[in-house]
C-alpha positions, 0 to 999 in steps of 0.5 A: 499499500502506498503512504498516506502523503502519496494518495493524491491521486486518490479519488474522491469516493462515491456517495454511497461510501459518503452516506456510510462514512456520515453514519459512522460520524454519527455513531462516533458521536453518540458513543462520546456524548454518552459519557456526558449526558450521562454523568450530568444526571447522576443524581437522578440515576441514583434515586432511580436504582437506589444507590449510594454516592459511591456505588453510582461512581460505577455508572461511569467507571464501568463505561470508561474502563471498558472504552479504554480497553476496547479502543486500541483492539479496534484495529485488530477488529477491523483486519479479522472482521472489515471496517464494515462488520466491525463498526456494525458489530460495535454499533449493533452492540451499543444500541442493544446495550442502551436499551438494556440500560434503560430496562434496568432496575439494580445498581448491578445491572445498569453497571453490566450494561454500561461496560457493555455499552462502553466496550462497543461503543469504544470502538466507533470512535477510532474506526471512524477515524481509520475510514476518514483516512482511508476512503478520502483523497489528502487534499479533502482532508481538512474538511473531513477532520473538521467535521470529525473534530467538531463531533469530537470537540462538540459532544463533551461541550454539549452533553451537559446541556442535552443531558439536563433537558433531557433529564428534566423534560422526560426521565434519565431512562431517556438519556439511553433510550435516545441512542436506540432509534439513531443507532439502528439507523447508524448500523443499517447504513454502515451495513448498507453503504461502507463496505470498503474492505475485506476481513481475514479470519486467518488473522484471529487464529493468531490472535495473542490472548496472553498479550490481549488479556495484559493489555485489558489489565493493564489499562482497566486497572489504569483507568480505574485508578485515576478515576478513583484515586483522587476520592480514595486518597490515592495510595492509602486505599488498599485497594488503589495501592494493589490495583496501582502495583497490578497495573505497573506489573501488567504495563511491564509484561504487556510492553514486554510481549507486545515488542517481542510477539510476531504478531502483537495485539496492537503494534507499538512499532508505529511510535517510532514514526516521528510525527505519529509519536509526537501527534500522539503526544500532542493528543495526550495534552489535549486530552487535558483540556478537552475532557478537563475543562468540561469536568472543572466547570460543572465542578465550579458552577455546582459546588461554589454556584448551586447551579442545576445541571440544565443551568450548567449546561446553558453556560457550557454551550457557548463552548460547543456553539463556538467549535461548531462554527470554527470547525469548518474555519478551520478545517479549511486553514488545515489545507492552506496553513502549515499544521505546526502554525495553526496547532501553535496558535491553537495551544496559545488560545487554549493556554489564554482562554484557561488563564483568563479564568483565573480570577473567579470570584464566588459570583462569578457566572456566564459574563465571566466565563463567556469570552474564556470559553470562546477563546478556548473553544477556537483553541482546541478546533485549531489544535484536534483537527491538525493533531489527527493529521499530524498523527495519522496523515503520512502513515501507510493505510494499513497501518492506520486502523491500529494508530487510530486507536493508539491515538485516541487511547492516548487522548482519553489517557490524557483526559483521565490523567488531566481528571485525576489531577484536577480532583488531587490539586483541587483539594491539596490547594482548597487545603492550603487556602482555608490554612490562609484565610483562617487567621483573617476569621478573627472575631475582634475585627470589626467585619467579621463581628458585623459579618457574624451579626448579620447572620445571626439576625437572619437565623434568628427565630429559625434556629435554636441557637443562632449564634453557633449557626452563625459561625457554621455560616461564617465557616462555610463561607471561608471554604467556599472561597477557598474552594474559588481560589483552589479553582483559579489556581487549576485555570491558570496552572492548565493554562501556563501548561498549554502556553509552555506545550505550546513550541512542541509543535515546532519538533513535528515535520511539515506536512505538505497542506 
């Protein structure tokens, strides 16, 4: 097969394949969106299945663990079954699991079905990336990647809004039922319109079962540790410590097995390609912002402002709208502007947009987040579209499926690590700021006395001990301000991370537009 860089003579795909590709993109959109619309309604789901606050987190954790295990397997599945069959199995399984989730009556049923949903849906994301590089000529990749970039970035951004509306207007069951009809259409359309290659069942006979098991344990335990570590004080928890050790041992075994085996479960040798390695690293860094900001803003509005999921979604909708209108422009620019320059500008914009939110107060709302969200939205699109072209655009076509899975794993791991670090830093900096603010709460200071007097007057006649309740309210005010300062620290450090990482794009070999 000729490398992707030499595909100038490739013709534009027939309309049947274009319809199939659009259906595949919609399937990818469903798989990504499903994470966020469920995350925004966990309280309602918790009440529906009678779970505790600790138990309900497994609804998300099981999905993410299963998804990250499946993503790198997608390349192998397409080689065994063909691209069309692998995607149809994934889409049909995701749709059936969604129906099962809606019908679940217990937490155990929901967790198992969510794991199946994540495992099946996980393959749709990298397969769609691989399809785009397989059927479209290089000259049209700007527009194609703009569409994919729009989906990858918009789905997390509008997820809280969509989830809030669905849960408020209907019920949490419709978060899953909403996938059924589109899922059937996607499955039908891909089967009928996207027959682009043939599978080879001989690949299954030499399947590396040990490598598969080691990879599943490695990625599964890593995702769990990153997901649950911040809430369980990391290695102070025996389960987290044990799984971290298991993760380390299985990682060593997986890398050794993969590099030594003649037919590895995933081919890590693609990392010897300079542009793929740098593109995957850039995808990892972008994952921190892509998933981290979608997580950080609801945390601020939920804990500090007390917004509902619907109100949070309305604020965050700005990012999604910005990226929707920026994606076509960015796609066109990738064909006429050096990808390295575009990505450099994107990193700078994400950094500036994050740093602009480093001066929040306990009253900050839509206005304070409007401009930073617009800047970050433009920056993320300017980064994500070039990143995939940098990583996959120079590889031989037969390597794109495997590489696409690894690229998406790197982005997801970046997001998982980013969320874990944000939770840990928030708790650490909140404690720090609490200790810094505490000396100012001196009952001999006039401003403190005035605040306590105001609280007592407000509470008199409503509680048994107004004076004690006033002290509690003052303590809660200090804790809230400490939390706001911790969010400011995270936004500032996130901004600095992207400003520092921007020069990394200079190491990339130029790709002809």
